[in-house]
Backbone bond lengths (Angstrom), bond angles and torsions (degrees), N, CA, C in turn:
res aa  C-N    CA-C-N  psi(-1)  N-CA   C-N-CA  omega(-1)  CA-C   N-CA-C  phi
1 M - - - 1.462 - - 1.528 110.25 -
2 S 1.295 116.51 -37.27 1.453 120.59 -177.95 1.527 111.40 -65.20
3 E 1.346 116.76 -34.54 1.466 120.59 178.05 1.528 110.14 -64.15
4 Q 1.317 117.15 -39.13 1.468 121.14 177.98 1.521 110.21 -64.82
5 H 1.310 116.61 -39.42 1.464 121.08 179.05 1.526 110.46 -64.13
6 R 1.338 115.75 -45.03 1.465 119.20 179.78 1.524 111.52 -64.67
7 A 1.323 117.05 -38.83 1.466 120.71 179.10 1.528 110.27 -65.26
8 R 1.323 116.57 -43.49 1.471 120.01 178.98 1.530 110.14 -66.32
9 L 1.316 117.56 -38.13 1.459 121.83 178.62 1.532 110.47 -62.86
10 A 1.311 117.13 -41.87 1.474 120.74 177.70 1.526 110.47 -65.56
11 E 1.314 116.86 -39.32 1.464 121.22 178.52 1.533 110.48 -64.03
12 I 1.312 116.44 -42.60 1.468 121.16 178.90 1.524 109.99 -64.08
13 D 1.336 117.34 -42.04 1.465 120.31 178.95 1.528 111.06 -59.86
14 R 1.338 116.87 -43.66 1.472 119.80 178.43 1.525 111.05 -63.47
15 E 1.319 116.22 -42.18 1.467 120.12 -179.71 1.530 111.12 -66.48
16 L 1.327 116.98 -38.85 1.465 120.19 178.13 1.524 111.59 -62.36
17 V 1.319 116.85 -41.50 1.468 119.89 178.18 1.525 109.94 -61.62
18 R 1.328 116.22 -44.57 1.466 120.56 -179.40 1.526 111.39 -63.40
19 L 1.331 116.36 -44.85 1.468 120.17 -179.19 1.525 111.84 -68.20
20 Q 1.319 118.19 -38.31 1.461 120.36 178.52 1.522 111.19 -65.34
21 Y 1.332 116.52 -35.86 1.464 120.36 175.83 1.530 110.16 -63.88
22 R 1.335 116.08 -47.20 1.475 119.83 178.58 1.524 111.25 -62.25
23 H 1.332 117.21 -37.61 1.462 121.85 178.63 1.522 110.30 -62.82
24 D 1.333 116.44 -44.81 1.465 120.36 178.60 1.523 111.60 -61.93
25 I 1.327 116.55 -41.75 1.463 120.70 178.53 1.524 110.32 -64.28
26 A 1.318 117.25 -43.53 1.468 120.93 179.64 1.526 111.18 -63.14
27 M 1.320 116.90 -41.05 1.465 120.06 179.28 1.527 110.64 -66.09
28 S 1.321 117.67 -40.90 1.459 119.35 -178.92 1.524 112.00 -71.20
29 A 1.343 117.01 -21.85 1.462 121.37 177.46 1.530 111.33 -94.74
30 F 1.334 117.68 7.94 1.471 123.93 179.58 1.525 112.01 60.43
31 L 1.320 117.04 33.20 1.463 122.50 175.72 1.535 107.62 -98.23
32 F 1.332 114.96 73.88 1.460 120.37 -170.38 1.521 113.31 -69.06
33 E 1.337 118.16 -32.77 1.467 119.47 178.44 1.522 110.73 -65.59
34 E 1.323 116.52 -43.02 1.462 120.59 177.91 1.529 110.28 -65.39
35 A 1.321 116.68 -40.93 1.461 120.56 179.49 1.523 110.96 -64.15
36 T 1.328 117.23 -37.82 1.460 120.82 178.41 1.518 110.84 -65.26
37 A 1.327 117.11 -42.81 1.467 121.12 178.24 1.531 110.32 -63.42
38 L 1.312 116.40 -42.08 1.466 119.91 177.80 1.520 110.81 -65.26
39 G 1.326 116.89 -36.23 1.461 120.92 178.58 1.517 111.87 -62.30
40 R 1.320 116.80 -38.35 1.474 120.02 177.54 1.525 110.79 -66.02
41 E 1.328 116.58 -40.57 1.469 120.63 178.58 1.530 110.72 -66.45
42 I 1.320 116.65 -39.73 1.467 121.24 177.47 1.526 110.03 -62.45
43 A 1.322 116.96 -43.09 1.466 120.77 179.94 1.524 110.83 -63.98
44 R 1.332 117.18 -40.69 1.463 120.74 179.36 1.529 110.76 -63.56
45 L 1.333 116.46 -45.67 1.462 119.84 179.27 1.528 111.78 -66.86
46 D 1.316 116.74 -34.86 1.459 120.14 179.17 1.531 110.74 -65.39
47 K 1.329 116.94 -39.78 1.471 120.30 176.99 1.521 110.51 -64.10
48 E 1.342 116.27 -42.47 1.464 119.73 178.11 1.528 110.71 -63.64
49 R 1.327 116.17 -39.52 1.465 120.86 178.74 1.524 111.05 -62.55
50 Q 1.327 116.75 -43.54 1.465 120.51 179.52 1.519 110.87 -64.21
51 A 1.338 117.02 -39.80 1.460 120.19 178.90 1.525 110.89 -64.85
52 L 1.311 117.21 -41.90 1.473 120.07 178.40 1.522 111.52 -67.21
53 A 1.314 116.44 -38.06 1.462 120.06 -179.40 1.521 111.20 -63.43
54 T 1.318 118.18 -32.54 1.463 120.34 179.01 1.530 111.33 -73.09
55 L 1.343 117.88 -23.59 1.457 120.55 179.84 1.520 112.59 -77.03
56 L 1.309 116.87 -26.58 1.461 120.14 179.75 1.532 109.70 -76.96
57 P 1.312 116.77 141.95 1.471 119.32 177.94 1.529 110.84 -61.00
58 A 1.309 115.45 148.10 1.465 120.74 -176.57 1.517 111.79 -64.54
59 F 1.330 118.03 -34.76 1.461 119.28 -177.74 1.522 112.64 -71.48
60 E 1.336 118.33 -18.06 1.454 121.19 179.82 1.521 112.50 -82.17
61 S 1.317 117.07 -21.27 1.456 118.06 -179.29 1.523 108.55 -75.73
62 K 1.318 114.83 128.69 1.460 120.44 -177.06 1.519 109.14 -101.14
63 P 1.322 117.80 139.20 1.466 118.89 176.70 1.521 109.80 -67.34
64 E 1.325 115.59 150.12 1.450 120.43 -179.59 1.519 109.72 -69.85
65 A 1.296 114.71 138.19 1.461 119.88 179.18 1.520 109.59 -78.89
66 A 1.309 115.55 144.65 1.461 119.97 177.26 1.518 108.56 -70.61
67 T 1.317 116.20 128.84 1.459 119.49 -176.45 1.515 112.85 -114.20
68 G 1.308 117.73 -15.11 1.452 120.25 -175.28 1.515 112.83 -90.65
69 V 1.284 114.97 172.68 1.454 122.17 176.59 1.527 107.35 -102.52
70 V 1.304 115.93 131.46 1.457 120.47 -179.97 1.525 108.13 -86.61
71 P 1.331 117.15 120.55 1.466 118.03 -179.50 1.526 110.82 -72.13
72 V 1.310 115.23 147.50 1.459 121.65 177.48 1.518 106.97 -110.50
73 L 1.304 116.31 127.17 1.450 119.82 -179.43 1.523 110.25 -71.85
74 A 1.301 114.97 131.98 1.463 119.55 178.74 1.519 109.04 -81.78
75 R 1.302 115.24 145.25 1.457 119.28 177.27 1.521 108.36 -73.23
76 P 1.310 117.10 140.94 1.466 118.54 178.81 1.526 110.50 -64.81
77 R 1.310 115.08 140.03 1.458 119.78 -179.70 1.514 109.83 -90.55
78 R 1.293 114.62 145.94 1.473 119.02 178.39 1.514 109.37 -87.40
79 L 1.276 114.46 141.47 1.466 119.04 176.84 1.519 109.35 -75.62
80 R 1.288 115.79 136.34 1.474 120.03 177.54 1.510 109.17 -85.26
81 R 1.280 115.43 129.37 1.460 119.88 177.38 1.518 109.20 -98.91
82 R 1.272 116.11 134.94 1.463 119.61 -178.56 1.483 111.29 -104.42
């Protein structure tokens, strides 16, 4: 049963990414009615995702891996006086 939950959770995550992308495009194109409809679908999937996440054991959930690069601040350079 847990495998089915994880598979559905992965499917929901993919669908949420797709819908959020479409929502962003609709908002930037001033298509507010379409964006509102997409927002309702996103909210419905998010609720389903939260419900599925609570069914999975806590030890099975893995923390997200860091994917970005951490910038290192450069030391200020001194101006050379001639």
